[in-house]
DOFI-885822 format. One line per field, with one value per residue: residue number from 1; chain; y, z, x of N, C-alpha, C in turn. Coordinates in nm, 3 decimals, always signed. Layout:
<rs>
n = (NUM:...)
chain = (A:...)
n.py = (Y:...)
n.pz = (Z:...)
n.px = (X:...)
ca.py = (Y:...)
ca.pz = (Z:...)
ca.px = (X:...)
c.py = (Y:...)
c.pz = (Z:...)
c.px = (X:...)
</rs>
This chain:
<rs>
n = (1:2:3:4:5:6:7:8:9:10:11:12:13:14:15:16:17:18:19:20:21:22:23:24:25:26:27:28:29:30:31:32:33:34:35:36:37:38:39:40:41:42:43:44:45:46:47:48:49:50:51:52:53:54:55:56:57:58:59:60:61:62:63:64:65:66:67:68:69:70:71:72:73:74:75:76:77:78:79:80:81:82:83:84:85:86:87:88:89:90:91:92:93:94:95:96:97:98:99:100:101:102:103:104:105:106:107:108:109:110:111:112:113:114:115:116:117:118:119:120:121:122:123:124:125:126:127:128:129:130:131:132:133:134:135:136:137:138:139:140:141:142:143:144:145:146:147:148:149:150:151:152:153:154:155:156:157:158:159:160:161:162:163:164:165:166:167:168:169:170:171)
chain = (A:A:A:A:A:A:A:A:A:A:A:A:A:A:A:A:A:A:A:A:A:A:A:A:A:A:A:A:A:A:A:A:A:A:A:A:A:A:A:A:A:A:A:A:A:A:A:A:A:A:A:A:A:A:A:A:A:A:A:A:A:A:A:A:A:A:A:A:A:A:A:A:A:A:A:A:A:A:A:A:A:A:A:A:A:A:A:A:A:A:A:A:A:A:A:A:A:A:A:A:A:A:A:A:A:A:A:A:A:A:A:A:A:A:A:A:A:A:A:A:A:A:A:A:A:A:A:A:A:A:A:A:A:A:A:A:A:A:A:A:A:A:A:A:A:A:A:A:A:A:A:A:A:A:A:A:A:A:A:A:A:A:A:A:A:A:A:A:A:A:A)
n.py = (-0.612:-0.792:-0.743:-0.581:-0.352:-0.137:-0.118:+0.067:+0.010:+0.185:+0.390:+0.266:+0.419:+0.537:+0.662:+0.879:+0.945:+0.865:+0.544:+0.483:+0.384:+0.570:+0.746:+0.587:+0.460:+0.222:-0.072:-0.400:-0.690:-0.946:-1.022:-0.984:-1.162:-1.398:-1.399:-1.365:-1.490:-1.531:-1.488:-1.334:-1.106:-1.026:-0.978:-0.769:-0.564:-0.531:-0.446:-0.200:+0.020:+0.159:-0.015:+0.126:+0.354:+0.301:+0.316:+0.404:+0.259:+0.057:-0.085:-0.220:-0.255:-0.490:-0.672:-0.682:-0.808:-1.051:-1.147:-1.181:-1.391:-1.596:-1.611:-1.701:-1.958:-2.073:-2.065:-2.233:-2.471:-2.545:-2.532:-2.656:-2.857:-3.128:-3.200:-2.995:-2.782:-2.482:-2.167:-1.931:-1.662:-1.673:-1.787:-1.583:-1.373:-1.489:-1.503:-1.230:-1.153:-1.299:-1.164:-0.903:-0.944:-1.047:-0.828:-0.630:-0.743:-0.756:-0.484:-0.421:-0.352:-0.452:-0.409:-0.356:-0.591:-0.769:-0.663:-0.728:-1.007:-1.022:-0.928:-1.134:-1.343:-1.254:-1.303:-1.581:-1.662:-1.637:-1.850:-2.184:-2.395:-2.446:-2.496:-2.733:-2.649:-2.367:-2.323:-2.411:-2.229:-1.991:-2.040:-2.035:-1.768:-1.628:-1.711:-1.561:-1.363:-1.468:-1.717:-1.947:-1.992:-2.032:-2.275:-2.449:-2.423:-2.525:-2.794:-2.865:-2.840:-3.050:-3.034:-3.135:-3.185:-2.880:-2.558:-2.339:-2.438:-2.458:-2.351:-2.011:-1.898:-1.857:-1.619)
n.pz = (-2.170:-1.872:-1.692:-1.666:-1.526:-1.271:-0.928:-0.642:-0.297:-0.014:+0.242:+0.563:+0.857:+1.175:+1.448:+1.293:+1.154:+0.894:+0.895:+1.004:+1.039:+1.129:+1.269:+1.468:+1.493:+1.389:+1.348:+1.429:+1.265:+1.366:+1.641:+1.650:+1.455:+1.572:+1.803:+1.710:+1.463:+1.112:+0.929:+1.066:+1.114:+0.848:+0.758:+0.928:+0.836:+0.585:+0.656:+0.767:+0.601:+0.272:+0.025:-0.142:-0.001:+0.255:+0.613:+0.965:+1.207:+1.485:+1.790:+1.927:+1.749:+1.602:+1.760:+1.710:+1.461:+1.532:+1.703:+1.510:+1.355:+1.547:+1.590:+1.339:+1.335:+1.555:+1.475:+1.245:+1.341:+1.537:+1.431:+1.187:+0.957:+0.763:+0.655:+0.664:+0.538:+0.405:+0.533:+0.354:+0.378:+0.448:+0.217:+0.030:+0.142:+0.128:-0.151:-0.215:-0.075:-0.207:-0.454:-0.370:-0.246:-0.462:-0.646:-0.485:-0.431:-0.686:-0.730:-0.544:-0.292:-0.018:+0.247:+0.251:+0.143:+0.348:+0.541:+0.433:+0.459:+0.736:+0.794:+0.681:+0.849:+1.089:+1.043:+1.012:+1.268:+1.403:+1.320:+1.364:+1.250:+1.002:+0.662:+0.481:+0.225:+0.244:+0.426:+0.275:+0.065:+0.205:+0.286:+0.037:-0.031:+0.163:+0.120:-0.048:+0.130:+0.380:+0.370:+0.517:+0.722:+0.553:+0.428:+0.649:+0.716:+0.483:+0.493:+0.732:+0.651:+0.483:+0.232:-0.065:-0.169:-0.214:-0.106:-0.252:-0.502:-0.601:-0.797:-0.829:-0.647:-0.793:-0.826)
n.px = (+1.671:+1.624:+1.424:+1.108:+1.051:+1.186:+1.173:+1.216:+1.247:+1.111:+1.270:+1.349:+1.305:+1.431:+1.291:+1.218:+1.450:+1.682:+1.822:+2.151:+2.488:+2.671:+2.511:+2.431:+2.184:+2.095:+1.902:+1.939:+1.830:+1.859:+1.804:+1.527:+1.437:+1.520:+1.359:+1.089:+1.069:+1.141:+0.932:+0.739:+0.893:+0.946:+0.681:+0.614:+0.782:+0.667:+0.415:+0.443:+0.400:+0.338:+0.525:+0.703:+0.744:+0.838:+0.887:+0.860:+1.060:+0.964:+1.027:+0.829:+0.624:+0.622:+0.496:+0.218:+0.203:+0.315:+0.115:-0.086:+0.023:+0.019:-0.257:-0.343:-0.230:-0.362:-0.637:-0.640:-0.528:-0.706:-0.968:-0.995:-1.166:-1.239:-1.483:-1.668:-1.922:-1.865:-1.968:-2.168:-2.106:-1.838:-1.730:-1.785:-1.632:-1.380:-1.336:-1.343:-1.118:-0.917:-0.924:-0.847:-0.593:-0.452:-0.454:-0.331:-0.079:+0.032:+0.063:+0.249:+0.158:+0.184:+0.117:-0.160:-0.252:-0.188:-0.357:-0.608:-0.598:-0.595:-0.851:-1.005:-0.923:-1.032:-1.305:-1.298:-1.227:-1.465:-1.613:-1.742:-1.610:-1.354:-1.310:-1.106:-1.041:-1.062:-0.854:-0.633:-0.640:-0.596:-0.334:-0.202:-0.243:-0.101:+0.154:+0.348:+0.411:+0.470:+0.647:+0.741:+0.551:+0.332:+0.398:+0.389:+0.116:+0.006:+0.082:-0.049:-0.315:-0.346:-0.237:-0.065:+0.271:+0.451:+0.343:+0.426:+0.454:+0.204:-0.080:-0.192:-0.474:-0.801:-1.071)
ca.py = (-0.613:-0.908:-0.697:-0.480:-0.228:-0.137:-0.051:+0.079:+0.015:+0.306:+0.382:+0.242:+0.517:+0.509:+0.787:+0.983:+0.968:+0.756:+0.462:+0.499:+0.344:+0.689:+0.806:+0.490:+0.426:+0.103:-0.182:-0.531:-0.780:-1.078:-1.049:-0.992:-1.288:-1.505:-1.397:-1.373:-1.567:-1.449:-1.450:-1.222:-0.990:-0.987:-0.919:-0.638:-0.468:-0.506:-0.386:-0.064:+0.119:+0.124:-0.069:+0.227:+0.466:+0.260:+0.349:+0.428:+0.139:+0.058:-0.214:-0.287:-0.272:-0.628:-0.752:-0.701:-0.910:-1.177:-1.192:-1.225:-1.523:-1.690:-1.628:-1.786:-2.095:-2.119:-2.089:-2.349:-2.594:-2.582:-2.530:-2.722:-2.969:-3.172:-3.227:-2.882:-2.699:-2.348:-2.063:-1.848:-1.537:-1.703:-1.805:-1.450:-1.298:-1.554:-1.460:-1.088:-1.148:-1.344:-1.053:-0.792:-0.983:-1.058:-0.693:-0.560:-0.803:-0.712:-0.341:-0.413:-0.296:-0.566:-0.372:-0.372:-0.735:-0.826:-0.616:-0.810:-1.138:-1.003:-0.920:-1.270:-1.419:-1.210:-1.376:-1.724:-1.683:-1.642:-1.973:-2.304:-2.478:-2.390:-2.606:-2.758:-2.564:-2.231:-2.326:-2.420:-2.101:-1.894:-2.071:-1.986:-1.621:-1.572:-1.765:-1.463:-1.272:-1.546:-1.849:-2.058:-2.012:-2.087:-2.418:-2.519:-2.427:-2.615:-2.930:-2.882:-2.851:-3.169:-3.007:-3.224:-3.111:-2.753:-2.454:-2.250:-2.503:-2.461:-2.238:-1.902:-1.918:-1.766:-1.569)
ca.pz = (-2.025:-1.821:-1.609:-1.732:-1.449:-1.149:-0.818:-0.522:-0.172:+0.064:+0.355:+0.697:+0.944:+1.318:+1.513:+1.191:+1.088:+0.813:+0.973:+0.962:+1.142:+1.186:+1.364:+1.576:+1.509:+1.309:+1.421:+1.376:+1.260:+1.420:+1.765:+1.620:+1.383:+1.671:+1.896:+1.645:+1.339:+0.993:+0.865:+1.141:+1.086:+0.709:+0.748:+0.996:+0.743:+0.479:+0.712:+0.812:+0.509:+0.131:-0.006:-0.204:+0.091:+0.378:+0.735:+1.083:+1.289:+1.624:+1.851:+1.976:+1.639:+1.555:+1.846:+1.644:+1.357:+1.604:+1.745:+1.388:+1.322:+1.647:+1.565:+1.221:+1.374:+1.644:+1.397:+1.156:+1.415:+1.621:+1.365:+1.056:+0.947:+0.623:+0.609:+0.686:+0.426:+0.451:+0.535:+0.233:+0.410:+0.442:+0.076:-0.032:+0.195:+0.075:-0.290:-0.212:-0.027:-0.318:-0.549:-0.311:-0.227:-0.596:-0.698:-0.400:-0.448:-0.816:-0.719:-0.434:-0.175:+0.073:+0.372:+0.238:+0.123:+0.483:+0.607:+0.381:+0.523:+0.876:+0.795:+0.659:+0.971:+1.188:+1.014:+1.037:+1.413:+1.450:+1.270:+1.444:+1.179:+0.878:+0.566:+0.431:+0.106:+0.290:+0.484:+0.169:-0.008:+0.292:+0.278:-0.092:-0.031:+0.252:+0.081:-0.087:+0.242:+0.493:+0.308:+0.611:+0.780:+0.448:+0.411:+0.766:+0.700:+0.370:+0.545:+0.831:+0.583:+0.399:+0.098:-0.116:-0.227:-0.149:-0.138:-0.351:-0.633:-0.637:-0.875:-0.753:-0.647:-0.870:-0.754)
ca.px = (+1.661:+1.552:+1.313:+1.028:+1.054:+1.266:+1.103:+1.298:+1.172:+1.132:+1.361:+1.299:+1.368:+1.426:+1.254:+1.212:+1.579:+1.734:+1.915:+2.289:+2.585:+2.734:+2.417:+2.411:+2.043:+2.065:+1.838:+1.978:+1.715:+1.889:+1.731:+1.384:+1.415:+1.535:+1.245:+0.957:+1.075:+1.166:+0.807:+0.681:+0.978:+0.920:+0.547:+0.616:+0.841:+0.568:+0.294:+0.476:+0.346:+0.359:+0.658:+0.790:+0.762:+0.903:+0.816:+0.942:+1.078:+0.921:+1.060:+0.709:+0.529:+0.623:+0.409:+0.089:+0.220:+0.336:-0.020:-0.152:+0.077:-0.033:-0.401:-0.354:-0.201:-0.469:-0.759:-0.630:-0.499:-0.820:-1.099:-0.991:-1.259:-1.245:-1.619:-1.757:-1.966:-1.832:-2.069:-2.167:-2.036:-1.695:-1.696:-1.785:-1.517:-1.260:-1.316:-1.307:-0.979:-0.832:-0.918:-0.772:-0.453:-0.394:-0.430:-0.235:+0.053:+0.082:+0.097:+0.345:+0.090:+0.184:+0.051:-0.305:-0.275:-0.189:-0.479:-0.719:-0.587:-0.635:-0.997:-1.055:-0.898:-1.132:-1.428:-1.276:-1.226:-1.603:-1.675:-1.724:-1.514:-1.300:-1.288:-0.971:-1.024:-1.034:-0.721:-0.533:-0.640:-0.529:-0.191:-0.153:-0.245:+0.001:+0.284:+0.450:+0.436:+0.523:+0.662:+0.757:+0.419:+0.247:+0.430:+0.335:-0.030:-0.022:+0.094:-0.155:-0.444:-0.348:-0.185:+0.041:+0.382:+0.481:+0.246:+0.486:+0.441:+0.061:-0.130:-0.254:-0.620:-0.886:-1.188)
c.py = (-0.733:-0.868:-0.586:-0.347:-0.247:-0.058:-0.050:+0.084:+0.145:+0.283:+0.347:+0.336:+0.472:+0.643:+0.905:+1.009:+0.844:+0.677:+0.472:+0.455:+0.466:+0.760:+0.712:+0.450:+0.306:-0.005:-0.312:-0.623:-0.912:-1.112:-1.064:-1.121:-1.405:-1.513:-1.425:-1.462:-1.476:-1.405:-1.332:-1.095:-0.936:-0.918:-0.784:-0.532:-0.432:-0.427:-0.241:+0.044:+0.075:+0.088:+0.039:+0.346:+0.428:+0.296:+0.369:+0.304:+0.162:-0.080:-0.290:-0.315:-0.415:-0.717:-0.780:-0.808:-1.046:-1.233:-1.245:-1.365:-1.628:-1.715:-1.718:-1.931:-2.152:-2.153:-2.217:-2.478:-2.640:-2.600:-2.601:-2.846:-3.004:-3.178:-3.109:-2.817:-2.555:-2.252:-1.976:-1.715:-1.556:-1.717:-1.670:-1.370:-1.357:-1.506:-1.311:-1.070:-1.193:-1.230:-0.940:-0.826:-0.995:-0.920:-0.620:-0.613:-0.759:-0.567:-0.316:-0.342:-0.407:-0.535:-0.391:-0.517:-0.805:-0.785:-0.697:-0.950:-1.132:-0.997:-1.057:-1.354:-1.382:-1.286:-1.524:-1.755:-1.697:-1.770:-2.088:-2.395:-2.408:-2.507:-2.615:-2.667:-2.420:-2.223:-2.330:-2.291:-1.994:-1.915:-2.019:-1.833:-1.561:-1.617:-1.660:-1.372:-1.342:-1.691:-1.966:-2.093:-2.078:-2.235:-2.500:-2.531:-2.525:-2.760:-2.960:-2.906:-2.968:-3.147:-3.101:-3.142:-2.986:-2.647:-2.364:-2.307:-2.505:-2.339:-2.135:-1.919:-1.814:-1.723:-1.560)
c.pz = (-1.979:-1.734:-1.683:-1.657:-1.324:-1.044:-0.697:-0.399:-0.100:+0.178:+0.482:+0.787:+1.089:+1.388:+1.416:+1.116:+1.009:+0.897:+0.914:+1.076:+1.209:+1.287:+1.481:+1.597:+1.423:+1.399:+1.354:+1.376:+1.335:+1.546:+1.742:+1.548:+1.480:+1.762:+1.828:+1.521:+1.219:+0.925:+0.936:+1.115:+0.946:+0.697:+0.818:+0.904:+0.632:+0.530:+0.757:+0.727:+0.366:+0.104:-0.057:-0.113:+0.218:+0.501:+0.850:+1.171:+1.430:+1.681:+1.897:+1.866:+1.590:+1.639:+1.782:+1.536:+1.422:+1.653:+1.625:+1.350:+1.419:+1.628:+1.444:+1.262:+1.461:+1.565:+1.317:+1.230:+1.497:+1.543:+1.232:+1.057:+0.799:+0.569:+0.622:+0.552:+0.473:+0.435:+0.410:+0.257:+0.404:+0.297:+0.005:+0.013:+0.141:-0.067:-0.300:-0.168:-0.135:-0.417:-0.497:-0.298:-0.363:-0.650:-0.617:-0.417:-0.582:-0.812:-0.608:-0.312:-0.071:+0.204:+0.363:+0.206:+0.260:+0.559:+0.561:+0.443:+0.670:+0.888:+0.774:+0.785:+1.080:+1.168:+1.046:+1.186:+1.469:+1.408:+1.366:+1.384:+1.051:+0.786:+0.525:+0.311:+0.145:+0.349:+0.378:+0.088:+0.074:+0.285:+0.147:-0.093:+0.054:+0.212:+0.035:+0.028:+0.359:+0.446:+0.405:+0.678:+0.678:+0.427:+0.528:+0.757:+0.591:+0.417:+0.643:+0.765:+0.484:+0.258:+0.061:-0.184:-0.145:-0.195:-0.250:-0.491:-0.683:-0.721:-0.783:-0.759:-0.733:-0.785:-0.848)
c.px = (+1.581:+1.432:+1.239:+1.029:+1.139:+1.190:+1.196:+1.209:+1.204:+1.230:+1.285:+1.377:+1.357:+1.407:+1.264:+1.340:+1.621:+1.835:+2.054:+2.382:+2.646:+2.642:+2.388:+2.265:+1.999:+2.006:+1.879:+1.857:+1.736:+1.809:+1.582:+1.351:+1.424:+1.412:+1.112:+0.953:+1.087:+1.037:+0.741:+0.761:+0.951:+0.784:+0.541:+0.674:+0.743:+0.449:+0.317:+0.412:+0.369:+0.505:+0.753:+0.816:+0.838:+0.821:+0.913:+0.943:+1.026:+0.952:+0.937:+0.607:+0.517:+0.530:+0.273:+0.096:+0.242:+0.201:-0.099:-0.106:+0.022:-0.181:-0.423:-0.337:-0.312:-0.596:-0.749:-0.597:-0.619:-0.950:-1.105:-1.079:-1.275:-1.388:-1.714:-1.794:-1.951:-1.949:-2.056:-2.095:-1.885:-1.650:-1.688:-1.662:-1.386:-1.233:-1.283:-1.161:-0.883:-0.814:-0.829:-0.624:-0.383:-0.358:-0.323:-0.093:+0.114:+0.128:+0.201:+0.287:+0.073:+0.111:-0.100:-0.342:-0.281:-0.315:-0.601:-0.717:-0.626:-0.787:-1.060:-1.038:-0.997:-1.263:-1.412:-1.274:-1.368:-1.675:-1.651:-1.617:-1.471:-1.267:-1.142:-0.941:-0.992:-0.893:-0.612:-0.526:-0.570:-0.377:-0.132:-0.144:-0.134:+0.143:+0.385:+0.493:+0.504:+0.542:+0.675:+0.624:+0.326:+0.273:+0.377:+0.183:-0.069:-0.018:-0.019:-0.291:-0.450:-0.299:-0.072:+0.149:+0.410:+0.381:+0.299:+0.476:+0.296:+0.026:-0.194:-0.404:-0.692:-1.005:-1.306)
</rs>
């Protein structure tokens, strides 16, 4: 076998019922991808709940993830500074986040990996400046969850090549 294990994702329901064409409760992703982008749509699906359990669809639930994407872009486009010595609290939180995202991603707990990144972003918003190193590490951590956003962040933070070709950060 080429794979060591098989994991099935959970069902995404709509108002508590399994989506089905015959029930007429199927949600097309096209409009959401067009409005919010594929990364926001992907992260919303991951944030709904545990990967193996799925979750209940909400047309308005994606708004929170969209705000998260906009906050990421705002923090890194406005606060990035090549010469800043990062606060020790940020360094500690960054390494705790690397550890959490690494473990959660390996266990397919994408919702809690995203939550850890949200917590880190909350701390970064309170800083006067964010170092290039922190920005590049954030881009690496979010790459499996939001690859297009990660590539844009990687370029914004001065990364060379593609973020997906970089090694995973250590803690």
